[in-house]
C-alpha positions, 0 to 999 in steps of 0.5 A: 207364378214368378209375378205372384210370388215377387208381389207377395214378397214385396208386400210382406217386406213393406209390412215388416217395415211398417210394423213396429216389432217386425215379422208381422208383429209376431215378436210383439210382447206388448198387448194393446193397452187403451189410452185412458189419459184424460186431457186437461187443456180444455179438449175432450176426455178419452171417456167422452170419446168412448161414449161417442164411438159407441154412438157412431156404431162403427163397422170397421174393427177398432181393435189394434191389429199389426199388419193385418189386411183384407185380401181384396185390399192388397192391390190397393195397398201395394199400389199406395206403396209406390212412393215409398219403393220408387222414393227409396224408402224416403221418409221411413227413417229420420235423419242420421238414422241409427240402429243398435242393441240395448238391455231390455226396458219395457218403459222403452219403445223397441222395434224387436225384443230378443230375450233380454235385449231389445232394439234401440232406434235413434237419430238426429231430431231438432223438433220445435215447440209449435207445429209449422203450417203447411199448404199442401197438395197431396198429388203434388210432386213438390208437395211429396218431397216437403212431406219427406222431409218433415217426416225425416225431421220428425216435425209437427205439421198442420196441414191446410189441403188445397185440393178444393176451394177453401185453403186454396182461396185462403192461400191466395187471398191472405198470402197472395200465393197461387199454389202449394206448398207454401209454409209458415213456422210459427216458432219463427214467424217465417213464411216461405214460398217459391217452391219446394227447394226453398222450403228444404233449405229452410227446414235443413238450415233450421231443424236438420243441421244444415245438409239436405239429404241427397234424395231430397234435393230437387236440384238433382236430376230425376227427384222430382220425376221419381216423386211424380211417377210414385204419386201417379202410381199410387192413384191406382190404390183408388184412395185418391178422392175428389174433393168433397164437402165437410164440416169445419173442425174446430180444433185440427185433428192430430195424426201419428204416421210417417210418409210413405206408409200405405196405411197412412196414405189411406187416411191422408187422402181421405183428409185431403179430399174433405179438406180437413185441417189436421196436424201430422206428428211425424214418427220415422223410425229412430224419431223420439215421437215414437217413444212419445206414442208408446208412453201415451198408448203402450203401443206403436202403430200407424196410423193413429188419430186423435180428435180433440174435438170429440175425445176419440182416439184411434188405431186401424186405418180402415176405422180411422177412415170410417170415422172421418167420413161418419163425423165430418163428411157432408153427404148430400142427397138430392130428391127429384119430385 
């Protein structure tokens, strides 16, 4: 009974942290407002995306719901939350996070609203114009530390998963590097290899004011060990998949998320297994990227996927994974004579 109560309490605590308005969204004053933004840079429009979704006939609900999960998925979500817990909530809050109250303004995103007041979350950010490129291994402790750093700094990052042969071969043949992490900063032309510590040194010198948080510094005892342990516990979620064939994307998918969310991990694991190139817009608490998402959708909830190849935009992790499976996975069937 005690174990059940503890597990339930932990689950709802994590849900509280993962929702934009707390208390499982009960204080959320906004309803879901679908994005009607028309893209003008040559990508598909929202109307194209709606028609495309109708043709797919997704079985998973696409209407955004705060902190909702089927009962049978709770054990998987708890296992996927292991990195967030064991890594001390690293990646959930942006650098120099601050929390305060201010007068209510419906044009501004707020975690909670209380009468005429609302919360205000701020932090340090120095967001570059172009996404950084990261050759990444979802199951690597070193890569995990780099992803947490990118989340804390609210950086846009284009991921090239090296779980299979495609990007791993590209990494070796094009750059002469055998394993991830390997980062390229398109804003400066800088290429960084040699492990997570060199990448961290560069990121925090260039985009983080120069000081690496103690819970990220891989030179400290136990940092990499805790990341390795959390990733192995997270495997119990069952979302870590073997590499499979997929269709090549013309333009990277765009995923709004923060490191540590079990819902976001479900989507990331699938993109990693399919070796689908995608750009993550990291949105930790206190990040200005949350306001950008709010202005775009009038809602802040994660994960949120945008596919510039089809015009589709989706909340809800189950719907997103079903969409990715139907559109990009190649399922081969062998027939025997």
